N, C-alpha and C positions, 0 to 999 in steps of 0.2 A: 560681306560677309558681317553676321552679327556678332557684335563684340562682349561681353562680360566679363566681369572681374572675380578673381576668383582669394581668398583668404584662409589661410590654413590655424587653428582648423574648420573647418566649413562645410558638412556634408548634405550636402544640393547636388544632387545627378540630373543630369540632362540629356534628353535625346541623342544629344552626339556625344556625350561623357556617362558613362557610365559610373564610374569610380564614384563613391562616398564625396569623394573631395572638391565636387566640382558644383556647376553652379541648380536650379530650380528644372524641374522637369519628371517623368514618370522615372520609377526606379527599377535600372535594369538589374540581372542579376551580376553578382560581384564578388566571389570567393572573399576578397580580402574584407570587403564592408566591413561586416558585423566586428571582423575583431579592428578593423584601423580605426573603426568611432570609438571602443573602448581602449585605444591605446592613447589615440589624441586627445581624447574627452578628458585621460585622467593625469596625462603629463604636461605640465605647463612650455609653453612658448619660449624658446631660449637652447643655450647651448650649455650641456650636461659637464659637470663637473671633471676633471682629467688628472692626469700624473702631475699636474704642476703642483697639486695640494700635499701632496709625500714630496717636493722639492729635492728627486733625486731620480737617477734614472740606471739602467742598466751599463754595467763596466764590459762585461760581455757579450756577444753577438746570442741573442735567447734563441733557442730552437724554434724552426719553420716548418712544423710536419705538412702542413697542408698545405702550404706556400711553394714548400719543396715537390710538389707533387702540381703542380699548374706550371705549363712553360708556354700555354697559349691560352685564351681565351674558352677554346669548346671545351678545358678541362673544366671549367668554372660551372657547365649548366647542372650538374646533379646535385649541388650543393644543396645544402638547407640553408636556411636562414640563419640559426645559430653558427652552422660552418664560415657563412660567409661573414658573420661577425670576427669571428676569428679569421680568416684570410684576411679582412682588412687589420686587424692587430698585427697581426707577424707582418705582411707588408709594409706597413707604418717602422716598424723594427728594421725592414730589412733596407728602408730606403735612409732612415737617419743612419746606420751603420753603414753603409754604401758612400752617400756622401763625406760622414767623417776621415774617411779614407782619403778622398780626392776633390772635398771642396766642391764649391757649387750654388746652386741655388735650393735653400729646405725648408723657409718657411711655407712658399706657396706649394710646393709638394705637398708637407703634409697637410695642408689643408681642405687636398681633395682626397684624400685615401678612400674614404667610405662613398663620394661618387666614381671615381673609377672602377673599383669593387662592381658597382650596381650599375655603371653605363656598360660593361663589358660581360655581366649576367645575362642583360634585360636586352643590350642590342647584340647583334649576329659582325661584330669587324671581321674584316674589311669589308665587306659587303653593305653592311651600314658605314656611313662614315660620319668618324667622332673628329671634330677639330677642335685642338688645344689652341686659344688664343695668346701671344704671348710664346709659349709653348715651355716656358719655366717651371711649369708645375707639372711638367710631364713624364716625371720621373715615375709614379708609380704605373701609368700606362706603358714605359718601354719594358719596366719587370715582368709585368703580366702579359708580355705581346712578344716573346721571346729571346729576351735580349737580357736576362736576370746575369748569364754569367757574362756579361759583357761590362756591366755596371763600376766594374773596378777601374775600366778607359772611360770613364765620363771625362768630357772636356780636356783626354790628353790625344797628344800626337796618334793619328792612325786610331783615334778610342770613336765610342758615339759620343754626338753634340748633343748640348746641353740643350737643345731645343727638337720639336719635331722637325724629321726631313724627309722631305720624300724618296731619296735615294738610300737611306738607311734602312727601312722598311714597310713593308705594304699596308702596315698597320698606319704611319704616319701619311693620312693623305692628304696633308698641305701641310708645305715647311711656314715655319714662324720662327720669329726673335724680336719681330717689331710687333706691336700693338696695335689692337683694335680692328684687324681684316677677315677673324673668320666669320664674320655675320654676312661680309659682302662674299668670300668665299664659298660658305653655306649655300647661300642663295642663291648662287650661279650652279652649284653640283644641284640642287632640289631641282631648278630649271630645268638642268641637263636631263636629268634624270626624269622628268615630265617627256619632256619633245624626245625622248629616246625609248619611252611607255615602262621605263622597270618602275619596281616597286619598292626599293631599298630607301631607309632613312638617313637620314641626316640629323647628326647634331653638333652644335658649335655651340662649343665652352669659354666664358666670356666673363674676367673678373672686372668688379666696379672701377678699378683702375682706368681699364681700357674703356671702360663708356664713357669717361671724359674726353674721348676720342669724334670730332666732328663726324667720319668717315663710319663708326658705329652706329649712327642715328639714320645718318644716309640711308646704311642698310637695310636698317628697319622700316625704315619709311617705304622703301623700295618694295621688302618684303610684303608687308602691308598692302601694298597696291597689286603685287604680284599675287599673294594667294597661295604662292605654293604651300605643302606642306612640311615644315623643318622645324625643328626644337631647338628652343635658341635659352640655355641654361646658365644664366646670372649668378655668377658664384661671389656673392657680396660678404665681403671679409671686412668693413667698412674701412678700407684702406685705399680712398680713390689716387691719392695722390703715393707714386713709389716709397716706400720708409727704407730709404739707403743712408744709414749712418747719419741719423739726426742726433744732434748732440744733446738737446736737453729734452730727451724726451720724447714722447708720441706729441706730435702737429695734428691738428684735427682737417680730418681732408678735406680738400680746396675744393669749390664749388658748390650750386646749389644740389646736386643730384648726392651727393653723400644726405645733405636735409631731407630730399625725398625719398630716400631706401628705408633712412632711418623713421620719417614716419611711418612707412611701410612696414617697418618691422614689428612697431609698435601700436599698432588698429587696434586694441583692445576693445574700446567701444565697436567696432565694426565689424570686428569679430562676432560679438555676441549677439550683434544686432542680426543679423546673419543669419545664426545658429536659430536663434528665435522665427526667422522667414524660413527653415529649413524646419520646423517642426509644424510650421503652419502646413506647408508643402504636403510635407509625410501625412498626415490627418488626415486633410480633406481631399488631393488627392491633383491630379494633374489641370485639371480646369481653374484652380488659382495661380496656376503659371504667374501669368502675367500680373497677379497683384502682386507677387511675390518679388517678380522683377522691379517692380515700382519701388519697393520696401529696398530693395536691396541698392537699388537708382538714389534714392533718398538716403539711403547710409553713406554712401560715396560720397555723394554731394554735400550733406552734414559734417562729415569728418576732412575731408581731404579741402573743401571751398571751392570744389570744381563740378565738373558732371560726370568725370572720368578721370582716370591715371593717365601719365604721359604714354606708356606701353599701350594702351588702350588707344587712345589717340593716334597713335600710328599703325596701329592695324593688327595690333599681336592679342592673341586669347592671354590675358595672364592668370598664372596661378600662382601661387604663395601669400606669406613668403613661408618656406619648409626649411625645415630644421634638416642642414645639410651635414650631419653628423648619425643621422639615426637611420641607419640599413632598412629596417622595414619600410619605412616611410618611402623613401627613394625608391625603391623597389618597386613597391605596389603604382606610385604616382608613374612613373617611367612602364610600366607593362599596360596600363589604364591606357597614357598617351599612346605608345605604341601601338596596341589593338584596335582603337579606334576611329572608325572612320571618319575624318575630320578634314576641315577643309581650309588650310592656312597656317600662317606660323604660328609655335606656340612657345611662350615664354615661361619658364618657370625659374621662378628667384627663391635660393639657396642663401640663409644663412650660415657660414661657416667662420671658423676663428683659422685665423693663418698661425702656424706653427701650431697646430693642436695635435696634443698628445708625446711633445716634447718640453718639457717643466722649462728648460732654460730660453729657450723661442717663445713659451706664452707670455713669457715675464719680459722678454726684451722687449725696448721701443720698437725697434727695428722686425720683429718677430723671427731673428736670422733669416731677415728675405735673401742675402747674398752670405755663404761663410766660406775659410777658409779650414782646411782641414784639423779637426777639434777632437778632444777628447770624450767622448759620448756620454761617460759618467759624471764629469763636470760640467762639460761645455765651454769649457776652456779652448779657445782656436789659437791654430800655433801659427801665427802672422810671424814672415820674417822680420828682422831691425835692420833699418838703413839706418843711413848716415846722413841721407838727405830725402826731403818731403818728396811726396808726389808732385809732378806740374800742375794736378788741380790743386792742391792746398798752395802751393807757389803763386796760381792763379788767381787765387782768392783773398790769399794777402797783399798783392798787388792792388786788385779791384778796391780793395778796403784802403788800402792809401789814399789811393786815390780819391772815392769818396769821401774822406775825414777832411780833404783840401777843394774839393768843388761839391756842394750841395747836391747839384743839378745830377749829379750820376745815379740811376736808378741800376738796378740787377733784375734779369728775367730769366725762367729757366722753368720747362715745361716735365716738372712731376719729378725731376730728381736735383732734388737737393743735396744731397750728399752726394751722389754720384758728379757733381758739376763744382760742387764745394761751395756753392752759393750758401748753405744752411752757414756757414761761417760769418758770410755777408747778412745774411741776415739775424745773427745774434748782434751783430754791431749796429745795423740800420733796420731796424724792423718796420718800419714803414715804409722803406724805400726797396722791397725787397719781394716779387712777385714771383709765385705760382702758380702756374695758370692749367696745373693737369696735363694729361697727357694729349696737350693741343698744341702742336709745336707751328701748326699754320696761326692758329690764332695769338699765339705766342710774336711772331713775327710781324704781324703785323697791327698788333697792342702797343709792341715799341715802336711801331712807325708812328701813332698816333701820337707816344710820347714825345717821339722827337717831333713832332708838327707841335708842340707845345712848349718848344724851347728845353726840354730836360734832354739828357745825355743817358741813352739805354744801351746795356751791355745784355745781349742775348745770348746767354749761355747754353748750347745745346751739344750734343754729342755730333761731330760729322757725318756718321750715318745717320742719324736722327732729322737731320737740318734736310736731309734729301726728301723729307716727307712735306715739305714746306717750300718747296724751289719755287715756285710760281708768285708766291708772297714775295720771296727775296728779289724775284726779278721786278714783278709790275707795282707792287705798295713799298717797296726799297729801293731800289736801284732805278728805275724809272724814273724818279718822284728827286733822287738825291739825298733822301734823306739820309742825317748822319747816323744812321744805327750800326753800334758794333759788336759782331759776329765774334763769338768767343767760341773755337770748334775742338772743343777735348775730342779725346782718342782716336788722332787723325792717325792716320798709317794701321798698319797689321795690328790687332788688338788680342792676341795670344787664344784665350780657351772660349772667348765669344765667337770666335770662328769669323765667317763672311758678312752673317747681319750685321754684326757690329763692326766691322773693319770700315776706317774710314779712308778707302783709297779712290774718292771721287771728287771732293771738295775743289780743290785746288783747279781742276778742269773746269767745274760746273761753277766755281767764284772769279775767277780770273777772266772767260769768257763775258763778264758784264763790261759794260761800257764806262762806269762811273765807279765801280768797285775798287779801293783799296786791298789787296793782298799778299798778306806778309805771314812768315815762319817764323820764331825763333831757332836757335841753334844748341842754345842749354840755358837755363831757368833763369841766369841774369838778362839774359836776351830777352826771355816772356814779361820780365817787369817792365824791360824800357820800351816792351809792344803793346803791354797793358796804356802806359802810358800815352806813347806816340797816338794810340786809337783814341785817347782821350783828346787830345791835343786835335786832332783832324774830326774837323765841326761842318765842311762844307760838302760832304760826298761819304757815303757806306764806306765799312773800312771793316775788315776780318782778318782773325788771325787765329794757326792753328796748329794744335801742339799732344805730344804723343800720351798714350797711357804710362805710365811709369813713372819712376822716381828721377830727380836730377842727377846729373854728372858731379857737383859738388864743387861747383865755380864761385866764387867770391858774390855775394848778392849785395842788392845798393842800399847806401845805408838809410836806416828806416823803412826799408821795403818803396820807397820811392822812385819809381825810375825814371831816365831821361827821354825824352821822346826823340825819337831819330828822326835826322834829313829822311823825307819822304823819296823811295826809289834808289836810296844810296846802298851798295852793298859793301865789303872788305877784304882784301886779300891777309888772309892768315899766315901763310907760310907760300915765298917767294920759292919758286927754283924755275927746271928748265923742261922745256920740251912737250912735257905732260900736263895741261892744267885741268884737277877736279873743279867743277863749278857745284855746289851742293846748294842744297833748299832744305832749311828745317833742321830736324834731328838728322839729315842723311848727312850734314857738315860732320858729325864727330865720328861720321862710318868712311869720310875722303878722311879724315886727322888720321883715324887708325890705317888706314891705305897705305897711308904715305908712310909712317911706320914701318909699317912691314918690306917696303922695295929700298928703303934705303940701306936697308944692309945689303941689299943683293946690287949696290951700284945706281942710284936711281933716287935724284931728287925731284918731288913730285912740287909743282905749287897750288895751293889747296885756299880757292875763296869761299864767302861764305854770302851767297846774295843777299840775304833775308827778305827780299822782295821779289815776286812773281809778275806785280802790276801797282804800280808801273817799274819796269826793268832799270836797273841800271846800265845804261848803255855805254857810255864813258868805260867802264868795267868790263862790260864784255866786247867791247874793243880793243883794251887795251892784252886783255887774253889770249882774240883772235890774234892779234897781231905778233906777240911775241914766242907764241908756241906752236907746235906742229899740231897737236894733236888736244881738240877741248874736248871732256866729258861731264856731262852733266848728270848728277847724280840726286835721286827721289824716293819719298816713301810715297808715291803714289800711282795713276795709272795714266794711260795712255796720254796725251792730248794737255797734261798741263804745263810745268814749268820746263821743262824739255822742248816741247811744242813750240811755247811763246820764245826759249831762247832761237832757237831755231829760224822761226818766223823772221824775227829780228836780222842774223846773222844773212838770211837769204834777200832781204830786202837791200839790205846793208850793204850787199856785194860781199863778202865777209867770206864766203864759201865760192867766190869765183877763185879763189888761187888755189893754196897749197896747205889750206885748213882741211882736216879731217875733223869731223865732231861724232861722238857716240854717245847716244843716250842710253841712260839706267834709269829703269822704272818698273814697278810690278808689273808682272807678266798680266797679259789679256786672258785670263781669267781668275776665277775664284781661289783665293787661297782655302784649306780647309782649318778648321779650328785644331790648336797645339803648343808646347812652347815656342815664345818666342822666338827662341834662336832657332828651332828648328822650323816655322814659318820665315824668317829673315834667309835660313840658307834654301829653302822651298823656292823662294821669290828670287834668288840670286841675286844678292842686297848685302851680305857680309863683307866685311873688310876683305877677305880673301878673294871674294868674287870680282870686285871692285880692282886690288892690286892685281888678280890675273885678267884685267881687262886692258890693262893698262900694260901690260906685259905681252898679252894677244897683239894690238895692234901699234907694239914696236917692233913686232915680228919675232921675238924671244918667246919661244913655246915651252920651250927648258924652265924657264923661270916660272913661266905662269904654271906650268905644273908643279914645281915644285913648292909655289908660295899656296895654291890650294892644299897641299898637304900640312900646312901651319895648323 
């Protein structure tokens, strides 16, 4: 496929593309051509002024007469350009007022309102496939595809998901939640279409942050090779690293990609030189196509220092940069790309503003990336107050305390400085904290390299995101017995973010590794001690998991400095009889609550805190097994985790050959939908009432089991 690069504004039609936006060649008739030439020529490149200048927003939901007539994209098809712009304004206010009632991802959705309107106007979903990378920017898409009346249920129990979800709507052609997947999936859909002889379009929308992950480049490379028709829209809002609650204002996006995109955005000399080439071609005709192409190639080489852009090298037809908030231009470009008989993948580079149209989001450092419920008029978020801090904050404080005493401790995260608490560490140790972008695979092997040089890396990654780097954990860390420490945040059920972010599997996939130390704190004080323990383990890798949410209010170690635990040793918290509950991690608190429930009914349980899944405390398990009739293991993790390791030991040690009965309580073998944390625990059967009922059922006391479930 012949490759060319386009820069907006540039009016160079080709034999392939009839739009005035494209490269050199004969001019084909285009109804938008003259209009777009004048518009683009007169309008400077960049994002226009917005409501932020007025410094206020509506206190009441404004009327939405056009949006009220749109239930599905088919209802948009006869709207004029003027009406589509009005629709975009109404859609933006609808997103703001909906999210103000539910909380959720606001800034990313506001940044793609015009794009969403243009896509659903030009393309014919669901026959045409529109994929939204990560999916947190899909709220406008949901409103326009039959779900407006359910937006008040967003991220709530039995309500709409916060991301695209195939089972929710036929318009969600691919489920998302994690980043950088849509080019791969879209390419698969495009090839599948070709193999089946269909002619629908495939559009993958991916943000610049998601472009830092290796999978996006793997997919683009393969797309350029396979040469199937598909459209990739790069939503460039200059936020390559996710802005999750930065402390000291905006941090420049990480990586060379941000710099490259910025150069593409501001390449005025290149645009002007191409404009000259366009004029020459128009005056003399197609015979100078080759000469004009040479001018274009020279311009690219002169400006970029190379012969082409990265996207060209990967085999993509590049168009841009384009103002992602100009409905006229978006529709004209998308219509031309849609109607032109092209061969191969096209990448359209849009410049957008995260939080667009809501003044408080535009001004905020994080662009209101994720918000609690808020007042639209003032932007004030209604965040609940708590007497304790989050486990994330406690982890950061513990790591800072360890780093104060040990200069070799460094921290790594994958574009989640706020989400992992590493922005706190960055403030204290700016040269010892590394944001690698949305690149978990690289983060793990980068940490392995640091460990090779005698440093003590702590790799802070959400449990569900560490799944993306499992081969690196196995091959680059555990196999080589390198002392990388994995801090796995968001372990267990996570509430509104649902199954895409649920940390269900980490115990299972980490504890099966021969060299890995696997532990989990039962409260925030234990978390401090486990951070200290991980820092002290310097001959093998280690990991610890901790939940989303706040601590329970126990006393913290002096100066936030934990004390290293003896590896592989648990503890008994309550001495009881007949039934022992052996909890792991946050489930220990559930066990303690269950013991409190059954005590008034005449039963005193033993409750133990395992602390370690690997190595197990064999002595503790033997003691519990030999002094109790029943042993129940409790964990907020999947099948194959802590309980499986316990029963493996029980079987090999002959402890199941007698009268002991063992029962595991784990997450069910299915994905649990988003919802309130209490609802999710009830769905999973892991509330204190469920544990207490299990105790009575195993004792044959069904009446008491029913009674305790009514508490």
